Backbone bond lengths (Angstrom), bond angles and torsions (degrees), N, CA, C in turn:
res aa  C-N    CA-C-N  psi(-1)  N-CA   C-N-CA  omega(-1)  CA-C   N-CA-C  phi
1 M - - - 1.447 - - 1.522 109.61 -
2 L 1.331 117.35 -137.34 1.449 120.43 179.82 1.532 110.53 -83.10
3 D 1.322 116.16 136.37 1.447 121.41 176.47 1.530 110.26 -68.01
4 H 1.313 116.68 163.53 1.437 122.65 178.91 1.524 111.50 -55.24
5 G 1.321 118.53 -42.68 1.457 123.52 -179.00 1.513 113.54 -72.64
6 Q 1.314 117.70 -10.95 1.472 121.96 -178.69 1.512 112.22 -97.81
7 R 1.335 117.65 3.02 1.463 122.29 -177.98 1.520 110.65 -112.53
8 I 1.288 116.53 150.23 1.465 122.21 176.56 1.526 108.49 -81.61
9 H 1.333 115.44 134.28 1.475 119.33 -178.84 1.526 112.61 -122.68
10 R 1.318 118.21 -14.00 1.459 121.01 -176.74 1.520 109.59 -109.38
11 S 1.351 115.15 137.85 1.454 119.33 179.47 1.525 112.02 -65.07
12 A 1.328 116.65 -26.39 1.474 119.58 177.65 1.512 111.45 -63.21
13 D 1.341 117.03 -36.01 1.464 121.05 178.21 1.531 110.47 -69.65
14 F 1.322 117.79 -39.45 1.472 120.74 175.42 1.525 108.64 -59.56
15 G 1.328 116.05 -49.06 1.451 120.60 -177.33 1.510 112.60 -62.94
16 A 1.330 117.65 -39.82 1.453 121.13 179.20 1.524 112.16 -62.80
17 A 1.329 115.70 -43.19 1.477 119.76 -179.56 1.525 109.94 -66.57
18 I 1.334 117.21 -39.99 1.447 119.40 -177.22 1.524 111.49 -72.46
19 R 1.316 117.55 -38.35 1.480 120.88 -177.14 1.522 112.56 -80.42
20 R 1.330 117.45 -41.93 1.457 121.32 -172.66 1.512 115.99 -107.57
21 G 1.337 116.37 -9.54 1.455 120.24 -177.98 1.516 112.80 -83.27
22 R 1.329 115.01 169.30 1.460 121.42 174.22 1.532 107.62 -83.41
23 R 1.333 115.78 149.35 1.459 119.91 -173.16 1.508 109.93 -128.58
24 V 1.334 115.28 137.06 1.480 122.62 172.50 1.502 107.59 -138.53
25 S 1.336 116.80 138.72 1.465 119.96 176.21 1.519 110.27 -125.57
26 R 1.313 113.55 152.31 1.472 119.96 -179.46 1.513 108.72 -165.77
27 G 1.305 117.38 123.56 1.460 123.50 170.70 1.504 117.12 45.56
28 G 1.290 118.81 56.17 1.458 120.92 176.21 1.510 115.44 91.06
29 L 1.330 117.19 -1.16 1.465 120.31 177.96 1.524 110.56 -125.56
30 V 1.317 115.65 144.94 1.460 122.12 173.27 1.542 105.28 -128.35
31 M 1.326 117.91 126.74 1.439 120.97 179.58 1.533 108.99 -116.06
32 H 1.315 115.70 129.79 1.464 123.41 174.87 1.497 107.23 -112.22
33 V 1.337 118.17 128.17 1.460 121.12 179.65 1.536 108.49 -129.03
34 Q 1.315 114.72 121.88 1.470 120.60 173.47 1.518 106.09 -106.85
35 E 1.347 115.47 106.98 1.450 119.82 177.79 1.498 109.53 -83.02
36 R 1.287 116.49 127.99 1.464 121.11 179.41 1.537 106.76 -117.56
37 I 1.328 114.40 85.66 1.445 122.54 -175.24 1.528 110.01 -63.07
38 G 1.327 115.04 140.60 1.456 120.86 176.67 1.504 113.92 87.45
39 R 1.310 118.54 -0.87 1.464 121.44 178.63 1.521 109.69 -84.70
40 S 1.320 115.62 141.28 1.467 118.43 177.76 1.517 111.92 -95.07
41 E 1.340 117.13 3.32 1.449 121.85 -179.77 1.536 109.37 -73.46
42 P 1.324 117.19 156.83 1.448 118.86 174.58 1.539 111.73 -70.90
43 T 1.289 116.02 158.27 1.472 120.04 171.08 1.507 107.74 -65.00
44 R 1.341 116.47 141.14 1.470 120.29 177.97 1.524 109.53 -124.13
45 C 1.325 114.80 139.63 1.476 121.71 -177.81 1.516 110.47 -119.62
46 G 1.336 114.54 144.78 1.447 120.60 175.91 1.502 109.82 -140.88
47 F 1.312 116.15 162.31 1.456 121.04 -173.64 1.513 110.64 -133.33
48 V 1.323 116.37 140.67 1.461 122.71 176.55 1.524 106.15 -122.22
49 V 1.324 115.17 109.64 1.466 121.40 179.51 1.541 105.34 -130.06
50 S 1.324 116.29 99.03 1.457 121.82 -173.27 1.535 111.18 -83.48
51 K 1.322 114.38 173.16 1.470 120.42 179.22 1.511 112.61 -64.90
52 S 1.337 117.99 -19.12 1.442 119.30 176.81 1.532 113.12 -66.21
53 V 1.341 115.73 -18.57 1.474 120.58 178.72 1.526 109.33 -72.77
54 G 1.336 116.74 -36.57 1.473 119.40 -179.79 1.523 109.46 158.42
55 G 1.308 113.53 -169.84 1.462 121.07 178.81 1.534 111.05 -70.86
56 S 1.306 115.09 178.21 1.464 121.96 -175.45 1.534 112.91 -54.52
57 V 1.316 116.09 -45.57 1.476 120.35 -177.07 1.538 109.59 -63.38
58 V 1.312 117.34 -43.99 1.460 122.60 -179.03 1.523 109.86 -65.40
59 R 1.364 117.77 -47.26 1.445 121.71 179.34 1.517 112.42 -58.72
60 H 1.328 116.48 -43.61 1.442 120.15 -179.50 1.513 111.89 -68.08
61 R 1.334 117.69 -35.64 1.456 120.70 177.63 1.529 110.07 -65.02
62 V 1.326 116.63 -45.23 1.462 120.55 -179.80 1.530 109.06 -63.88
63 T 1.332 118.44 -42.65 1.466 122.01 178.87 1.522 111.39 -61.19
64 R 1.306 117.27 -43.79 1.491 120.26 178.45 1.523 110.33 -61.54
65 Q 1.317 116.76 -41.66 1.475 119.66 -179.29 1.540 109.98 -66.18
66 L 1.326 117.44 -41.32 1.478 119.86 178.60 1.517 110.74 -66.92
67 R 1.306 117.69 -38.58 1.474 120.97 178.03 1.544 109.64 -62.54
68 H 1.313 116.85 -40.94 1.454 121.58 178.07 1.538 110.49 -63.45
69 L 1.317 117.12 -43.42 1.467 120.69 178.90 1.546 111.76 -63.94
70 C 1.322 115.87 -41.71 1.475 118.43 177.82 1.525 110.67 -64.30
71 H 1.308 116.46 -37.62 1.473 119.18 178.30 1.531 109.88 -63.93
72 D 1.320 117.07 -44.98 1.466 120.27 -178.01 1.527 113.19 -66.09
73 H 1.321 116.87 -30.37 1.471 121.40 -176.83 1.542 112.06 -108.98
74 Y 1.306 116.91 18.93 1.462 121.71 -173.86 1.525 111.98 -56.73
75 A 1.315 118.31 -38.76 1.467 123.13 -177.36 1.536 112.04 -69.95
76 S 1.337 117.17 -13.03 1.478 120.40 179.70 1.532 113.99 -71.93
77 F 1.341 115.18 -17.58 1.453 119.47 -175.09 1.531 109.53 -98.82
78 A 1.359 115.47 145.53 1.441 120.54 177.76 1.517 110.60 -65.45
79 P 1.354 118.12 143.53 1.445 120.86 178.81 1.538 110.77 -55.78
80 G 1.322 116.93 137.95 1.447 121.74 178.44 1.519 113.58 87.07
81 S 1.308 118.24 -2.51 1.478 121.45 -178.88 1.507 110.98 -71.63
82 I 1.332 114.59 152.53 1.469 120.34 172.15 1.514 105.89 -113.76
83 V 1.325 116.20 124.05 1.451 122.86 -174.91 1.544 108.43 -118.36
84 V 1.339 116.74 124.68 1.437 121.33 175.56 1.517 107.32 -119.79
85 V 1.336 117.12 125.33 1.458 122.48 177.71 1.533 107.14 -112.20
86 R 1.330 114.92 120.58 1.468 120.95 -179.49 1.522 108.15 -108.45
87 A 1.329 114.83 130.26 1.460 120.84 178.21 1.521 109.66 -93.04
88 L 1.302 118.18 129.80 1.454 122.54 174.88 1.525 107.48 -88.85
89 P 1.339 118.60 163.69 1.463 120.83 -178.43 1.530 114.48 -52.11
90 S 1.332 118.62 -33.97 1.454 119.85 -178.23 1.531 112.50 -67.84
91 A 1.329 118.88 -16.11 1.458 121.42 179.82 1.529 111.31 -64.42
92 A 1.316 117.20 -24.78 1.463 121.01 -179.47 1.511 112.96 -64.56
93 T 1.328 116.66 -26.92 1.461 120.80 -176.07 1.524 112.43 -95.03
94 H 1.344 116.38 -6.91 1.478 119.66 -178.85 1.540 111.09 -84.01
95 S 1.299 114.70 145.22 1.473 120.81 174.07 1.548 107.93 -77.23
96 F 1.309 115.82 167.85 1.462 118.85 178.88 1.516 111.01 -61.38
97 S 1.333 118.25 -36.73 1.455 119.85 179.78 1.535 111.73 -67.13
98 Q 1.328 116.97 -34.12 1.480 120.03 177.04 1.544 109.41 -69.35
99 L 1.354 116.93 -44.71 1.478 119.09 176.74 1.499 110.86 -60.65
100 S 1.314 118.64 -41.57 1.451 123.21 178.39 1.513 111.13 -60.49
101 A 1.314 116.87 -46.68 1.466 120.28 179.53 1.530 112.11 -62.76
102 N 1.337 116.92 -40.38 1.458 120.93 176.92 1.516 111.56 -66.02
103 F 1.332 116.25 -41.37 1.460 121.43 178.19 1.530 111.27 -60.85
104 E 1.322 115.87 -45.73 1.459 120.87 -179.16 1.554 110.26 -68.39
105 S 1.301 117.52 -34.18 1.456 121.65 175.42 1.534 111.30 -62.92
106 I 1.309 115.10 -42.51 1.473 120.18 176.35 1.528 110.90 -62.62
107 L 1.316 116.98 -45.97 1.485 119.56 177.10 1.504 111.85 -59.85
108 E 1.316 118.49 -37.37 1.456 121.89 178.54 1.517 111.10 -64.01
109 K 1.332 117.57 -39.11 1.459 120.92 176.44 1.535 111.25 -64.58
110 F 1.336 116.56 -38.82 1.467 118.62 176.95 1.526 111.14 -64.84
111 R 1.332 116.91 -40.74 1.464 120.59 -179.98 1.529 111.36 -64.51
112 N 1.332 116.72 -35.34 1.461 121.42 -179.88 1.499 113.10 -82.20
113 G 1.339 118.21 -3.84 1.438 121.26 175.63 1.514 114.50 73.67
114 R 1.320 119.16 29.74 1.458 121.78 -178.40 1.522 116.00 -103.72
115 P 1.332 120.84 0.12 1.470 116.37 -176.29 1.529 111.93 -72.15
116 R 1.320 114.20 153.29 1.461 120.51 177.01 1.527 108.83 -76.08
117 G 1.312 116.05 135.81 1.450 120.21 175.59 1.483 112.01 -96.35
118 N 1.345 115.55 153.17 1.446 120.42 177.19 1.506 109.01 -99.92
């Protein structure tokens, strides 16, 4: 999946992406991306899956699926970007193919330059 250096570990990075990043939501997922142009650091991804999504088993399943999707689409993000994917409660009922379709739809919106900025 994602290497240690490709994951967000500091709460300040989560907060920065959520406050200053661009946001797009689709079908149980909300993605915040803070592009930091000119940085030589790798893109880092983090996940927010709260208890409202479900019990521990459900939350971990959703997190694993999101981690897999970020790994598969890692090259879609600009180098140095901070990406936070937040799962809404409805994500617990979606299959992996539904989550994947929603994830790809969000990425398409980012490519087309339509996300709302904060």
